[in-house]
C-alpha positions in Angstrom: 217.9 -87.1 275.4 218.1 -89.6 272.5 221.1 -91.9 272.3 221.9 -92.2 268.6 223.9 -95.4 268.2 225.3 -96.3 264.8 223.3 -99.2 263.5 226.0 -100.7 261.3 229.5 -102.1 261.9 232.2 -101.0 259.5 232.0 -102.9 256.2 235.6 -103.4 255.1 236.2 -106.2 252.5 239.6 -107.9 252.7 241.1 -106.1 249.7 239.7 -102.6 250.4 241.8 -99.7 249.0 239.3 -96.9 249.5 237.3 -96.2 252.7 234.1 -94.1 252.8 234.0 -92.1 256.1 230.8 -90.3 257.2 229.2 -89.6 260.5 225.8 -91.2 261.3 222.8 -92.3 259.3 219.4 -90.7 260.2 218.0 -91.8 263.6 215.3 -93.9 261.9 218.0 -96.4 260.9 218.9 -96.9 264.6 215.2 -97.2 265.7 214.2 -99.4 262.8 211.5 -97.1 261.4 212.7 -97.3 257.8 210.8 -95.6 255.0 209.5 -97.6 252.0 212.5 -96.8 249.8 215.2 -96.9 252.5 217.7 -99.7 252.3 218.8 -101.2 255.6 222.5 -100.6 255.0 225.1 -97.8 255.1 223.9 -94.7 253.3 220.6 -96.4 252.7 218.4 -93.2 253.0 216.7 -92.7 249.7 216.4 -89.0 250.3 220.1 -88.5 251.2 221.8 -91.3 249.5 225.3 -91.7 248.2 224.0 -94.7 246.4 221.9 -92.6 244.1 225.1 -91.0 242.7 227.0 -94.3 242.5 224.0 -95.9 240.8 224.0 -93.1 238.2 227.8 -93.2 237.6 227.8 -97.0 237.1 224.3 -97.5 235.7 223.7 -100.2 238.3 219.9 -100.2 238.4 219.9 -100.7 242.1 216.8 -101.6 244.2 215.5 -99.0 246.7 213.5 -100.9 249.3 213.9 -102.8 252.6 214.9 -106.1 250.9 217.9 -108.3 251.5 218.5 -108.2 247.7 219.0 -104.4 247.9 221.6 -104.8 250.6 223.4 -107.5 248.7 223.6 -105.4 245.5 225.4 -102.7 247.4 227.8 -105.1 249.2 228.6 -106.7 245.8 229.5 -103.3 244.3 231.7 -102.4 247.2 233.6 -105.7 247.1 234.1 -105.6 243.4 235.5 -102.0 243.5 237.5 -102.6 246.7 235.6 -100.0 248.6 234.8 -100.1 252.4 232.7 -98.0 254.7 233.6 -97.0 258.2 231.7 -94.0 259.6 233.7 -92.2 262.2 230.9 -91.7 264.8 230.0 -94.7 266.9 227.4 -92.9 269.0 226.1 -89.5 270.0 223.4 -87.9 272.1 220.7 -85.7 270.6 218.1 -83.4 272.2 216.2 -83.3 269.0 215.7 -86.5 267.0 217.0 -85.5 263.6 220.0 -86.1 261.3 221.8 -82.9 261.8 225.5 -83.2 262.4 225.4 -80.0 264.5 222.8 -81.6 266.8 225.2 -84.3 268.0 226.6 -84.1 271.6 228.7 -86.3 273.8 230.1 -87.9 270.7 232.0 -91.3 270.8 234.3 -91.7 267.8 235.4 -94.9 266.2 239.1 -95.7 266.0 239.5 -95.3 262.2 243.3 -95.4 262.5 243.2 -98.8 264.0 241.1 -100.0 261.1 243.6 -98.6 258.7 246.3 -100.6 260.5 244.2 -103.8 260.2 243.7 -103.3 256.4 247.0 -102.2 255.0 245.8 -101.9 251.4 243.7 -98.9 252.2 245.3 -95.8 250.7 242.4 -93.4 250.3 239.7 -92.0 252.6 236.5 -90.5 251.1 234.9 -88.1 253.5 231.2 -87.5 252.8 231.5 -83.9 253.8 234.2 -81.3 254.5 235.7 -79.7 257.6 232.5 -78.0 258.9 231.8 -78.5 262.6 230.8 -82.1 263.3 231.5 -83.2 259.8 233.5 -86.4 259.0 236.7 -84.5 258.2 236.3 -82.3 261.3 236.0 -85.4 263.5 238.9 -87.2 261.7 241.2 -84.2 262.4 240.4 -84.5 266.1 240.9 -88.3 265.9 244.4 -87.8 264.3 245.5 -85.7 267.3 245.2 -88.8 269.5 247.9 -90.4 267.4 250.0 -87.2 267.1 249.2 -87.1 263.4 247.8 -84.3 261.2 246.5 -83.7 257.7 248.7 -82.0 255.1 247.1 -80.0 252.3 247.6 -81.5 248.8 245.0 -79.5 246.8 242.7 -76.7 247.9 240.4 -77.2 245.0 237.0 -78.6 245.7 236.9 -81.5 246.6 239.9 -80.7 248.9 242.6 -83.3 249.1 244.9 -83.9 252.1 247.3 -86.6 253.1 248.8 -88.0 256.3 251.4 -90.5 257.2 251.1 -93.4 259.7 253.6 -96.0 260.8 253.2 -99.3 259.1 254.5 -102.6 260.4 256.5 -104.6 257.9 257.9 -108.1 258.1 260.9 -108.8 260.4 259.9 -105.9 262.6 261.2 -103.3 260.0 259.0 -100.2 260.3 258.0 -98.2 257.2 255.7 -95.2 256.6 252.4 -95.3 254.8 250.8 -92.3 253.2 247.0 -92.1 253.2 245.2 -89.6 250.9 241.9 -88.0 252.0 239.2 -86.6 249.7 236.6 -84.2 251.1 233.6 -84.8 248.9 230.6 -82.4 248.8 228.0 -83.9 251.1 225.1 -85.8 249.6 222.9 -84.1 252.1 220.3 -81.7 250.7 221.6 -79.0 253.1 224.8 -78.9 251.0 222.8 -77.7 247.9 223.1 -74.1 248.9 226.9 -74.4 249.2 227.0 -76.0 245.7 224.9 -73.2 244.3 227.4 -70.7 245.4 230.4 -72.4 243.8 231.8 -70.7 240.8 232.2 -73.9 238.8 228.6 -74.8 239.4 227.5 -71.4 238.3 229.6 -71.7 235.2 228.2 -75.1 234.3 224.6 -73.9 235.1 225.0 -70.9 232.8 225.9 -73.2 229.9 223.1 -75.7 230.7 220.1 -74.5 232.6 219.1 -78.1 233.3 222.4 -78.8 235.1 221.5 -79.6 238.8 223.2 -80.1 242.1 222.6 -83.8 241.6 224.5 -83.6 238.3 227.3 -81.7 240.0 227.8 -84.4 242.6 227.8 -87.1 239.9 230.5 -85.2 238.1 232.5 -84.8 241.3 232.1 -88.3 242.6 232.7 -90.0 239.3 236.5 -89.6 239.7 236.6 -91.3 243.0 233.9 -94.1 242.6 
């Protein structure tokens, strides 16, 4: 049994307003066996990288290698745009050493709600996947139950939007409520390409432009939120 420990602590700059929430990076990031184009940072896998879409949207010209400079480029972007990263899985066990969410067992979740309380400017969570089993939204729903909270549907259009309310401590011990919005983005994983291919919007856009790809679809979707 392989203990898959998350290799990175949450990266949450002081003025963060949006928080990216995923599960775990591929096991090689925990064992240190990075590929040549991997970046030793959150979502650093070149072949399943949120950064490829962010790079395209903002025309950043990011480096894709194991250098400190590549890490710093990503951190600078996040700080500038007030975006943090806090994957919800701290650790899990795997019988097979791969990156499959379904392969995770004996899962230990991070206390994301506690981080939200520590950073009161956060108003949006960006899930890198939907409510399929062992996906970030799936785990977050379980996590909310520990606080007697739940997601309320705002929009059922893809990407689906929900919201929830948590108590927020104000000055002079006056309690107020704080609404957090969640966006369930289409996963950056290649395994999500089949789901994209079945979407009516994708089919419509593909029929108009035969060169329109699943990569283009994600860029179009992510652009609104990044």
